[in-house]
C-alpha positions as CSV (number, residue, x, y, z in Angstrom):
1,M,71.1,89.3,83.3
2,L,72.4,90.1,79.9
3,L,76.1,89.5,79.2
4,E,77.0,93.1,78.6
5,E,75.3,94.0,81.9
6,A,77.1,91.3,83.7
7,I,80.5,92.5,82.3
8,R,79.8,96.1,83.2
9,T,78.3,95.5,86.7
10,R,80.6,92.7,88.0
11,R,82.8,94.1,90.8
12,T,85.3,92.7,93.2
13,I,83.5,91.9,96.5
14,G,86.0,91.5,99.3
15,R,83.5,91.0,102.1
16,V,81.0,88.3,102.1
17,K,78.6,86.7,104.6
18,K,79.5,83.5,106.3
19,D,76.3,81.9,104.9
20,P,77.1,78.6,103.1
21,V,76.8,78.4,99.3
22,D,74.9,75.4,98.0
23,R,77.1,72.9,96.2
24,A,74.8,72.9,93.1
25,I,75.6,76.7,92.7
26,I,79.3,76.1,93.1
27,E,79.1,73.3,90.4
28,K,77.3,75.8,88.1
29,L,80.2,78.2,88.5
30,L,82.8,75.5,87.8
31,D,80.8,74.5,84.7
32,A,80.8,78.1,83.4
33,A,84.6,78.2,84.0
34,T,85.2,75.2,81.8
35,W,83.7,77.0,78.8
36,A,86.6,79.3,78.5
37,P,88.6,79.2,75.3
38,S,91.9,77.4,75.2
39,H,94.5,76.9,72.4
40,H,94.3,73.5,70.8
41,N,91.3,72.9,73.2
42,T,93.7,71.7,75.9
43,Q,91.4,72.9,78.7
44,P,94.3,73.3,81.1
45,W,92.4,74.2,84.2
46,S,91.5,72.4,87.4
47,F,89.8,73.5,90.5
48,I,90.2,72.8,94.3
49,V,87.0,73.7,96.1
50,M,87.4,74.4,99.8
51,T,84.5,74.8,102.2
52,G,84.2,74.3,105.9
53,E,87.3,72.8,107.5
54,G,88.5,72.0,104.0
55,R,89.9,75.6,104.0
56,A,92.4,74.6,106.7
57,T,94.7,73.3,103.9
58,L,94.8,76.8,102.4
59,G,95.5,78.2,105.9
60,E,98.4,75.8,106.3
61,G,99.7,76.8,102.9
62,Y,99.7,80.5,103.8
63,A,101.4,79.6,107.1
64,R,104.1,77.5,105.5
65,V,104.9,80.2,103.0
66,A,105.1,82.9,105.8
67,L,107.3,80.7,107.9
68,A,109.7,80.2,104.9
69,E,109.7,83.9,104.1
70,T,110.2,85.3,107.6
71,P,113.0,83.1,109.1
72,G,113.8,85.7,111.8
73,L,110.5,85.4,113.6
74,A,110.3,83.4,116.8
75,G,108.2,82.8,119.9
76,E,105.0,84.9,120.3
77,E,105.6,87.0,117.3
78,L,105.9,83.9,115.1
79,E,102.8,82.3,116.5
80,Q,100.8,85.5,115.9
81,R,102.0,85.7,112.3
82,L,101.2,82.1,111.6
83,A,97.7,82.4,113.2
84,K,97.1,85.5,111.0
85,E,98.1,83.7,107.9
86,K,95.9,80.7,108.7
87,T,92.8,83.0,109.1
88,K,93.2,84.2,105.5
89,A,91.6,80.9,104.4
90,Y,88.4,81.7,106.3
91,R,87.5,85.1,104.8
92,A,84.7,83.5,102.7
93,P,82.6,80.4,103.0
94,V,84.0,79.1,99.7
95,V,87.5,79.3,98.3
96,I,88.2,77.9,94.9
97,G,91.8,77.3,94.0
98,V,92.2,77.6,90.3
99,V,95.1,75.7,88.9
100,C,96.7,75.7,85.5
101,S,97.2,72.0,84.8
102,P,98.6,71.7,81.3
103,P,97.8,68.3,79.9
104,G,101.1,68.1,78.0
105,D,100.0,68.8,74.4
106,P,103.3,69.4,72.6
107,R,101.6,72.2,70.6
108,A,100.6,74.1,73.7
109,I,102.7,77.1,74.9
110,E,102.9,77.7,78.6
111,I,101.8,81.3,78.5
112,E,98.8,80.3,76.4
113,E,97.8,77.7,78.9
114,L,98.0,80.3,81.7
115,A,95.9,82.7,79.6
116,A,93.3,80.1,79.1
117,T,93.1,79.4,82.8
118,H,92.8,83.1,83.5
119,A,89.9,83.2,81.1
120,A,88.3,80.3,83.1
121,V,88.6,82.5,86.2
122,Q,86.8,85.4,84.4
123,N,84.0,83.0,83.4
124,L,83.7,81.9,87.0
125,L,83.6,85.5,88.3
126,L,80.9,86.5,85.8
127,A,78.8,83.4,86.6
128,A,79.1,84.2,90.3
129,H,77.9,87.7,89.7
130,G,75.0,86.5,87.6
131,L,73.9,84.2,90.5
132,G,74.1,87.0,93.1
133,L,77.3,86.0,94.7
134,G,80.2,88.2,95.6
135,A,83.8,87.2,94.7
136,I,87.3,88.3,94.8
137,W,90.2,86.8,92.8
138,R,93.2,86.8,95.1
139,S,96.7,86.2,94.0
140,G,100.1,87.5,95.1
141,A,103.5,86.0,95.9
142,P,102.3,83.3,98.4
143,I,100.2,81.5,95.8
144,Y,103.1,81.1,93.5
145,H,105.5,79.9,96.2
146,P,106.5,76.3,95.8
147,L,105.4,75.5,99.3
148,M,101.8,76.5,98.4
149,G,101.7,74.0,95.5
150,E,103.4,71.4,97.7
151,T,100.7,71.9,100.4
152,F,98.0,71.0,97.9
153,G,100.0,68.2,96.2
154,L,100.3,70.0,92.8
155,E,102.5,68.3,90.3
156,E,105.6,70.1,89.1
157,K,104.0,71.3,85.9
158,E,100.9,72.7,87.7
159,R,100.6,76.1,89.3
160,F,97.9,78.2,91.0
161,V,96.6,81.2,89.1
162,G,94.5,82.4,92.0
163,F,92.1,81.7,94.8
164,V,88.6,82.9,94.2
165,Y,86.9,83.7,97.5
166,L,83.1,83.8,97.2
167,G,79.9,84.0,99.1
168,Y,76.9,86.3,99.5
169,P,77.9,90.0,99.4
170,D,78.3,91.8,102.7
171,M,79.2,95.1,101.2
172,T,78.1,97.6,98.6
173,A,79.9,97.1,95.3
174,P,82.4,99.9,94.7
175,E,81.6,102.4,91.9
176,P,83.3,101.4,88.6
177,Q,86.3,103.3,87.4
178,R,87.6,102.3,84.0
179,I,89.8,104.0,81.4
180,A,87.8,104.3,78.2
181,A,88.7,101.8,75.5
182,T,89.5,104.6,73.1
183,A,92.4,105.7,75.4
184,K,93.9,102.2,75.1
185,T,93.3,101.4,71.5
186,A,95.4,101.9,68.4
187,W,93.7,101.5,65.0
188,L,95.8,100.3,62.1
189,E,93.8,100.9,58.9
């Protein structure tokens, strides 16, 4: 698949089959991610790959955050909510936690380290598409909550930028809808 085709045809795939993904394929995706650009070549990314019961840690993180964010829940209602949160970790056979792990280069600026880690996610998504996998980059308030980082043992300077859920597609990719570049471009000549 040519690069331009991969960029134009990659879609968010939220439903994937439960079929396992070979470890060698996952390693190819991670390798592609590490070729993202970074300021001062800091390469500020790290990855936590969760498969099988390894996804239970993510489920526990979601449950801990939900418990902290809904202190009024109790009894059956609380148990149902925690069970629902834990199942989020099992929506795909592979979940990759992408972490911004700045190495401490004094020249590096935090927002640039985050941008580089986001670029690594895009490389990972494009590589997954090129290998016939479906993926969705999930983020949202729970991943940024301190309890999520604590669940995974992240250091104080580290933070998640997303969880990439991936597997073999179990849905038809949605039709693309993009605003033309000309509508979002200013030329200064």
